[in-house]
C-alpha positions in Angstrom: 71.7 180.1 36.0 73.4 176.4 36.6 70.6 174.0 36.4 71.2 170.2 37.9 71.6 167.6 36.2 69.2 165.0 35.0 69.3 161.7 35.2 69.0 159.6 33.1 65.9 157.6 33.2 64.0 155.3 30.7 60.6 154.3 31.1 60.4 151.4 32.3 60.0 148.1 30.1 62.4 150.5 27.4 65.3 147.8 27.6 67.6 151.2 28.6 69.8 150.6 32.1 69.2 153.2 34.5 71.8 155.6 35.2 71.7 156.4 39.1 72.0 160.2 39.8 75.1 161.3 41.0 74.8 164.3 44.4 76.2 167.4 43.6 80.0 167.8 45.6 80.5 171.0 47.2 83.2 173.0 46.4 86.3 173.2 47.9 89.2 171.0 48.9 88.8 167.2 49.3 88.0 166.4 53.4 91.5 164.1 54.8 90.1 160.0 55.2 91.5 159.2 58.6 93.9 156.8 58.9 92.7 153.0 59.8 93.2 151.9 63.0 96.1 149.5 64.0 95.7 146.0 64.6 95.1 144.9 68.1 98.0 143.7 70.1 98.6 140.0 70.8 96.7 138.9 73.7 99.3 136.5 76.7 98.6 133.3 76.7 96.6 132.3 80.0 99.2 130.2 81.6 97.1 126.9 83.3 97.3 126.0 86.9 98.1 122.7 87.9 95.8 119.6 89.1 97.3 120.4 92.3 96.7 124.1 92.7 92.9 123.2 91.6 92.7 120.5 94.0 93.9 122.7 96.9 91.5 125.1 96.1 88.8 122.4 95.8 89.9 121.0 99.1 90.1 124.9 100.6 86.5 125.0 99.2 85.5 122.5 100.8 86.5 122.7 104.1 84.7 125.9 104.5 81.1 123.9 104.3 80.1 121.1 107.4 79.9 118.1 104.3 82.9 119.1 103.1 84.9 119.2 106.2 83.1 115.5 107.3 84.6 114.1 103.7 87.9 115.5 104.6 88.2 114.1 107.9 86.6 110.5 107.1 89.1 110.6 103.9 91.6 111.2 106.2 91.6 108.8 109.0 90.7 105.9 106.2 94.1 106.6 105.0 95.7 106.7 108.4 94.4 103.3 109.4 95.2 101.5 106.4 98.3 103.1 106.7 98.9 101.5 110.4 97.4 98.4 109.0 100.4 98.7 105.9 103.4 99.1 108.0 101.4 96.8 110.7 101.4 93.9 108.1 105.1 94.9 106.5 107.1 95.1 110.2 105.5 91.8 111.3 106.0 90.0 108.5 109.8 91.0 108.3 109.8 89.6 111.7 107.8 86.5 111.3 110.8 86.0 108.6 113.6 86.2 110.7 112.4 84.3 113.2 111.8 81.5 111.0 115.1 81.8 110.2 116.2 81.5 112.9 114.8 78.5 114.0 115.0 76.6 110.3 118.1 78.3 108.5 120.4 79.8 110.6 120.2 77.9 113.7 120.4 74.1 112.3 123.6 75.6 109.7 125.4 77.0 112.6 124.8 73.5 114.7 125.7 71.9 111.1 128.9 74.1 111.5 130.4 73.0 114.8 129.3 69.2 113.6 131.9 69.4 110.6 134.3 71.0 113.0 133.8 68.2 115.6 133.4 65.2 113.0 137.2 66.3 111.7 138.8 66.7 115.0 137.4 63.4 115.9 138.5 61.9 112.7 142.1 62.9 113.6 141.7 61.5 117.1 140.5 58.5 116.0 143.3 58.4 113.7 145.6 58.7 116.2 143.9 56.0 118.4 144.5 53.6 115.7 147.8 54.4 114.8 149.2 53.4 118.4 147.7 50.8 118.3 149.8 49.8 115.5 148.3 46.1 113.8 145.7 45.9 117.0 143.8 48.7 115.6 140.0 47.4 116.3 137.5 47.5 113.8 135.4 49.7 116.0 138.1 52.2 115.7 138.4 52.2 112.1 134.8 52.4 111.7 134.6 55.6 113.7 137.2 57.2 112.1 134.9 56.6 108.1 131.9 57.4 109.8 134.0 60.6 110.9 135.4 61.6 107.1 131.8 60.8 105.8 129.7 62.5 107.9 132.3 65.6 107.5 131.9 65.4 104.2 127.6 65.6 103.9 128.2 68.2 106.0 130.1 70.2 103.9 127.8 69.0 101.2 124.9 70.7 103.1 126.9 73.7 103.9 127.7 74.0 99.8 124.1 73.7 98.9 123.3 76.3 102.0 126.1 79.3 101.3 125.6 82.0 99.2 127.7 81.8 95.6 131.1 83.9 95.9 130.6 84.3 99.8 133.3 84.1 102.3 131.3 80.9 103.7 130.9 79.1 100.3 135.0 79.6 99.6 136.1 77.6 103.0 133.8 74.6 101.9 135.3 74.0 99.1 138.5 74.3 100.4 137.7 72.2 103.0 136.4 69.8 100.4 139.8 69.8 98.9 141.7 69.1 102.1 139.8 66.7 103.3 140.6 63.6 100.8 144.6 65.0 101.1 144.2 64.8 104.9 142.6 61.3 104.0 145.6 60.1 101.8 148.0 60.6 104.6 145.9 59.0 107.1 146.5 55.8 105.1 149.5 56.2 104.2 151.1 56.8 107.7 149.0 53.1 108.6 150.6 51.5 105.3 154.4 52.2 106.7 153.2 52.0 110.4 151.6 47.9 109.7 155.2 47.5 108.2 156.8 48.4 111.1 158.2 51.3 109.5 159.2 54.5 111.8 158.1 57.0 108.9 154.6 56.5 109.3 154.8 58.3 112.5 155.7 61.3 110.4 152.8 60.7 108.0 150.7 60.7 110.8 152.2 64.1 112.3 152.1 65.8 109.3 148.3 65.0 108.8 148.0 66.1 112.5 149.4 69.1 111.2 147.4 69.5 108.0 144.3 69.0 109.9 145.5 71.5 113.0 146.7 74.1 110.2 144.9 74.3 107.8 141.4 72.5 108.4 140.4 72.8 111.8 141.1 76.5 111.8 138.8 76.5 108.2 136.0 75.0 109.7 136.3 77.0 112.8 136.0 80.1 110.4 132.9 78.2 109.1 131.1 78.2 113.0 132.0 81.7 113.0 129.9 83.0 110.1 127.2 80.9 110.5 127.0 82.2 113.9 127.0 85.5 112.9 124.3 85.0 110.6 122.4 84.1 113.3 123.0 86.8 115.4 121.7 89.2 112.6 118.8 87.4 112.3 117.9 87.9 115.6 118.7 91.1 115.7 116.2 91.5 112.5 113.2 89.4 114.3 113.0 90.9 118.0 113.5 95.0 117.7 109.8 96.2 118.4 107.7 97.3 115.7 107.6 101.3 116.6 106.5 102.5 113.1 103.5 100.8 113.1 103.0 100.8 117.3 103.5 105.3 116.4 100.9 105.0 113.4 98.6 102.2 115.4 98.0 105.5 118.5 97.8 108.0 115.9 95.3 106.4 114.4 93.4 106.0 117.4 94.1 109.4 118.6 92.7 110.4 114.9 89.2 108.3 115.8 88.8 109.7 119.3 88.8 113.7 117.9 86.3 113.2 115.6 84.0 110.7 117.9 84.7 113.8 119.9 83.9 116.5 117.6 81.0 114.5 116.8 79.8 114.6 120.1 80.1 118.2 120.3 78.0 118.8 117.3 75.4 116.3 117.5 75.4 115.7 121.4 75.3 112.0 120.1 77.1 110.1 122.2 77.7 107.4 119.8 78.7 106.6 116.3 78.3 103.6 115.3 80.5 103.2 112.8 83.7 105.1 114.1 83.6 103.1 117.5 83.2 100.1 115.3 86.6 101.3 114.0 88.1 102.5 116.7 87.4 98.6 118.6 89.1 97.3 115.7 92.3 99.6 115.4 92.2 98.8 119.2 92.3 95.0 118.5 95.5 95.6 115.7 97.7 97.7 118.3 97.2 95.4 121.2 97.3 92.4 118.8 100.4 93.9 117.8 102.6 94.9 120.7 101.2 92.0 123.2 102.0 89.6 120.0 105.3 90.6 119.1 106.2 90.9 122.6 105.7 87.1 123.0 107.5 86.7 120.1 110.4 88.4 121.4 110.4 87.3 125.0 110.5 83.6 123.1 112.9 84.3 121.3 115.3 86.0 123.6 114.6 83.2 125.9 115.7 80.9 123.2 119.0 83.0 122.3 119.8 82.6 125.8 119.4 79.7 127.5 119.9 77.6 123.7 122.1 79.6 121.2 124.3 80.7 124.4 124.6 76.9 125.8 125.3 75.5 122.9 128.2 77.6 121.2 129.6 77.2 124.8 129.0 73.3 124.6 129.8 72.5 120.7 133.3 74.7 122.1 134.0 72.8 125.3 133.5 69.4 123.0 136.1 70.5 120.5 138.6 71.3 123.4 138.1 67.9 124.5 138.5 66.4 120.7 141.8 68.3 120.3 142.9 67.4 124.3 142.2 63.8 122.9 144.3 64.3 120.0 147.1 65.9 121.2 147.6 63.3 123.7 147.8 61.2 121.3 150.1 62.5 119.5 152.2 63.0 122.4 153.1 59.1 122.3 153.0 59.1 118.6 155.7 61.7 118.4 157.6 60.5 121.1 159.3 64.2 122.0 160.1 64.6 118.3 158.3 67.9 118.8 159.3 70.6 121.4 158.3 73.9 121.7 159.9 76.7 124.2 158.4 78.8 126.6 159.3 81.6 128.7 159.0 81.4 132.4 157.4 84.5 135.2 161.7 84.9 135.5 162.1 84.8 131.4 164.1 81.9 130.8 163.4 79.5 128.3 161.6 76.4 129.1 161.3 73.3 126.6 158.2 71.4 126.2 156.5 68.3 124.4 154.4 70.3 121.9 151.8 68.0 122.3 151.9 68.1 125.9 151.8 71.4 126.1 149.0 71.6 123.7 146.9 69.1 125.7 147.3 71.4 129.0 146.0 74.5 127.2 143.1 72.2 125.8 142.0 71.4 129.0 141.9 74.0 130.6 139.8 75.6 127.7 137.4 72.4 128.0 137.6 73.7 132.4 136.1 76.8 131.3 134.3 76.1 129.0 132.3 73.5 131.1 132.1 76.1 134.3 130.5 78.8 132.2 127.7 75.8 130.8 127.5 74.8 134.2 126.4 78.3 135.0 124.3 78.7 131.8 122.1 75.7 132.8 118.7 76.7 133.9 117.5 73.1 135.0 118.5 70.0 136.7 118.3 68.0 133.4 120.7 70.4 131.8 123.2 70.6 135.0 123.4 67.0 135.3 125.6 65.9 132.6 127.9 68.9 132.3 128.5 68.3 136.0 129.4 64.7 135.4 131.6 65.4 132.6 133.9 68.0 134.7 133.7 64.8 136.9 135.5 63.3 134.2 137.8 65.5 133.1 139.2 65.6 136.5 140.0 62.2 136.6 141.2 62.4 132.7 144.1 64.8 133.7 145.2 62.5 136.8 145.0 59.4 134.3 147.3 61.9 131.6 149.6 62.8 134.8 150.8 59.2 135.7 150.6 58.0 132.0 153.4 60.6 131.1 155.1 59.8 134.2 155.5 56.4 132.8 156.5 57.6 129.7 159.2 59.8 131.2 160.4 56.9 133.1 161.0 55.4 130.0 158.2 52.9 130.1 156.4 53.2 126.9 153.9 50.3 127.0 152.5 50.8 130.6 152.1 55.2 129.1 150.3 53.2 125.8 148.2 51.1 128.3 147.0 54.2 130.0 145.8 56.0 127.3 144.6 53.5 124.7 144.0 50.6 127.1 140.1 49.2 127.5 140.2 49.9 130.9 141.8 52.8 133.6 142.7 54.7 130.5 142.8 58.3 129.7 140.5 57.2 126.5 137.5 56.2 128.6 137.7 59.6 130.6 137.5 61.0 127.1 134.9 59.2 125.9 132.8 59.7 129.3 133.3 63.4 128.8 131.9 63.8 124.9 129.2 61.2 125.7 128.0 63.5 128.9 128.5 66.9 126.6 126.5 64.8 124.0 123.7 64.7 126.5 124.3 68.4 127.2 123.8 69.6 124.0 120.4 67.2 122.8 118.9 69.0 126.2 120.0 72.3 125.4 118.9 72.0 121.1 115.2 70.8 122.3 115.1 74.2 124.5 116.2 76.2 122.2 113.8 74.8 119.7 111.0 75.0 122.3 111.5 78.3 122.9 112.6 79.4 119.1 109.3 77.7 118.3 107.2 79.9 120.9 108.1 82.7 119.4 108.3 82.2 116.5 104.2 81.0 116.4 103.1 84.1 118.8 103.3 86.2 115.7 101.7 84.0 113.4 99.0 85.3 111.4 99.4 88.3 112.8 100.7 90.1 108.9 97.6 89.4 107.5 95.4 89.9 110.4 96.5 93.0 110.7 95.9 94.3 106.7 92.2 92.8 107.0 91.6 94.5 110.7 93.0 98.1 109.5 91.2 97.4 106.1 87.7 96.9 108.3 88.5 99.8 110.6 88.7 102.1 107.3 85.7 100.6 106.8 83.9 101.8 109.4 84.8 104.9 109.6 83.9 106.0 106.1 80.4 104.4 107.5 80.4 106.5 110.1 81.3 109.5 108.2 78.9 108.5 105.5 75.9 109.0 107.9 76.6 112.3 109.5 76.9 113.1 105.8 73.5 111.6 105.0 71.8 114.6 107.5 72.6 116.8 105.0 71.3 115.1 101.7 
């Protein structure tokens, strides 16, 4: 008989450790130990949503409630009104700057370029008149020549200061500054030899005239043309309607009207003070924009049609008269040394005096210019000097024909008296044409300044005013929507 093993025990307090009893194990094989469970698979990282997606979800959730919809409507209308004000300020500011450039920069520079041409051409004409007078050149003629040279040099300095570096205009001015002292030196040599009675003086004067006609005046014409192009570019920037701002203004007013209509359908309240104030303010901005720019556009267009166009035609006519006078004088200086061969209608070659042929061409240009200026003149004050210049031109042609007849018949002194004499000469006609053209130019310049000034003034304060009023309109829309939101709290 088998007895279970006895546990080894000791009485408490004996100091012998107690050995725990082991329970009996059943007979037979040991049971299999199950394997440990596999480690859990690593979880895939959760992809975080973008702030835009979360914001869109929040916005979509907010749109399901009336307070949320009101907040969205208020924010959208305020943003639209502010955008309307910003675009209005931007576009009107650009047009106001361009209008100011027309008035104070490009048009004055265009006139200054025309004056450079006129002073150069007048200096050349005066030099030839003084040469014909020989040792009897008057102090007034000499003073006029020196004054023309000084004014041309001053005009070139002004043009250089207002030209962009390395631009074609700047290069043209630099070339004219180089040619001007060369021309003046040739004229002085011609005068010196002429006073001494040497025929070579005429050759020097013709060489000076060639430098003026073939090099200096074409460059001055190019400068005048480039300044006119800049003037037209400023007009093109100042006059177009600001369609983007107008479109946003209409859209903003439509949004405000829709918001008020929606408010009426939900509350049966006809007016929301905030939205009404925003609508009124936005309407003021839109009306100011359309009416103000329309007045500005009308003024600028008038300044171009009744100012710039007339000024350009008158400048061209004055240039033609100066060239005609110079060629008339050189006809007597050259004494037939310069000829030009031209084919007539039948194809036959005809020889003309080169300067007399050029005189006829210039007088034709003068006649066309005066006729065009008379058509463009829109009042009696502007038309009167042009009509007088046309009468002087007709008399000039008659006296010139008489002078050429005397010269062709060998009566040089009589021809000279008819050209540079004190009375009854073509010089009197030329001076009268020049004086009347100066009067017409002064009148058209005043017309331009008045119309262009009115056009620029029509946009005064519009950029800043539109920005401020747009902010006030946006604030009114926010306040109006806020009053509706307060009803849900």
